C-alpha positions, 0 to 999 in steps of 0.5 A: 335648093332648100331655104337658107334658114334650114341650115340653121339646124346645123349650127346647133339645136336648143338644149330645150329640144333634147327632152323631146328627143329623149323620150323616143330613142328610149322606146327603140329598145322595146317594141319600136326597134323590133317593129322597125326591124321587121318592116322591110320582111313585111314589105318584101312579103307584100305586092307593091301597091297600085300608086295609080289607082290611089291617085285616080281615087284621090283624097287629101294630104298634108305635106310638111316642108320649108322648101321654097318651091314646096307650094308650087310643086304642090300646085303642079301636082294638083293640076295634074291629079285633081282628084287630090288635095295637098295642103303644104304646111311650113311647120317651121325650119328644121329645128321647129319641124323635128320638135313638132314631128317628135311631138306628133309621133309621141302623141300618136296623132298629128303628123303629116302624110309627108314630111321633109327630113334632112339626111342626118336626122332621118335614121332617128325618125326610121328607128323610132318606127315613125316612117313608112318603109317605101319598099312595098311600093316599089321605091326600091326600083327607083335607085338608079335615078338618084346619086349613090350618096343620097340613096344611101341616106334613105336606104336604112334597111328599108327605103325610108324617103325619097331623095330631093336634093344634095349638097356635096362640098365645094369651095366658093371663093371671092376671085377679086379678093384672091387676085388683089393678095395674089392668093392662088386657088388652093387644091390641097388643105396645106394650101388652104391653111397657107392661104389663110396665113398669107391673107390674115398677115397681109391684112389682119381685118380679112380671113379666108373663111369663117367658123364659129362652131358648127356640127353640120360643118365639122361633120362633113369635113370629118367625112371628106377627111376619111373619118368614120366616127360612128358605126351603127348596127342596130342597137350597137353603136360605136363612137370614136371621135379621135379615129384617123380620118377625124383627127386628120381633119382636127389637126388640119383645122387646129392650124387655123383655129388656134392662131385665130385665122378663122373669122369668129362669125356665125354662119347665117348671121347678119354679120356673116352676110356682111362679111361675104359682101365686103370681102372680110370672109373670102371663101366658103367650104359649103354645100352645092346648094349655095351658089343660088343663095349667094347670088340672091343675098349678096348682090355686091359680089356679083362678077367676083365669086367663082366655084372650085372643088373643095381642097383635099388632103393629097390633091385628088377629088374627095368631098362629102355631102353637106346638107340635103334632105329627103321626103318621107311618108308617116306611119300616121297617114291614114292613106300611105299609098296616096301619100307614097304616090304624091312622093314618087311624083314629087321627087322623081317626075320631070315636072316636079324636079323642073319646078324645084330646079326653077327655084335654084335647088341642086338636084339629087336626080342623075338625069338632071345632073347629067342633062346639057342644059343643066351643065351649060348654065354659066351665071354672070354672077359667077363670071360666066363660069359653068358652075354646074360642071364643078357642082356635078363633079363633086357629087361624083366624088363623095367619099362613101361609107359615112354614117350618122348617129341614130340620135344625131338630132341630139348630138348636134345639140350638145356640140356647142357645150363640148367641141364648141369650147375649143372655138371660144377658147382657140384651143385644141379641137381634139379635146372638144371632140373627146368631151363630145364623145364622152357625152354621146356615149353617156346619152346613147347608153341611158336610151338603151343603145350598147355604145362603145 
């Protein structure tokens, strides 16, 4: 599990950050894209490096991460490989780290050897030619160790990272509130909307869920609805935020947004935690990394909360990834083989994954997801429910084929100025999505992409 603060990146990035982001994508149309496109061929032509030899030789590495288990994982690594020294640096949560990372890439110095990067942002960094294609180190052979959705997120014409965690969406709900108001656990979105209407009608101070406008929440819901708003082929980008699946989500969500059935509370705010504690908000559509955070942050909910599959449009299992991140090796590393060896250990060794799981992480490694020990966990907080059975089932039902933009970090930053107005005005999301699309097309063209 990752630090809850890292999820704030998904709620929008300060507009000031766009000036930092703008410089790098523009370079993609010149040398950077060509270099990025050739890296896979170069890797395939070479021989896998002897990572074990690099570990034996040793050296110093810098690792940027906000993961709570990062320090303990690095310590376990150094205990096992005493010739290697790993300095763990929290360069800030995702927003701050991406700013620092972009600055270092632009300056040509100052980047770490290994950095944590969320899946949605990975393509932007890979296209700026700042990441090492790990194919040359034999990382393609590790594919079977990971879920299909997380592996697909790092396989971008080359292997540009190794998955750490995943976030298939599930529904967390307050059983006590549901029982009090006679609400059945919804399995379809129609049932979910009906439940929201019934709860708010019975008690106008209660809401089934909250949403104050969050691109990192909206886009997984588009994904789950079968939306494909972005198609990327090198510098050719297609944006259609009114495609069938995206509009399916918007039309459904409008049924709760426009009548005021969504609590206008920002996720991760103090008000949000209070609303979860006192029953004001009684369900969350959120990533599988959330149960441990809820247990640690909302003690008053002990015994009341449960986990269920996210509602779907026809009742059949379907979900999407909400969050999750990989670690990548930066091209500025002076010892990329050693950095790759550390990364291989970090996200594929049993010793490291055990430390990660001990901090409440939800893994991307299939061996852990299918282990009896993991599946049998039954926290008292969740009424003794074997919650990991539900979470793992979700990881197996992620709708395939969703893509993010090669400038998704920027795209998320302007979501509040476009789609965000629908939330403040309780108006049609489709109008906001159309405005967002116009902004993204203009920006992409200004950076040298061919956008239609």
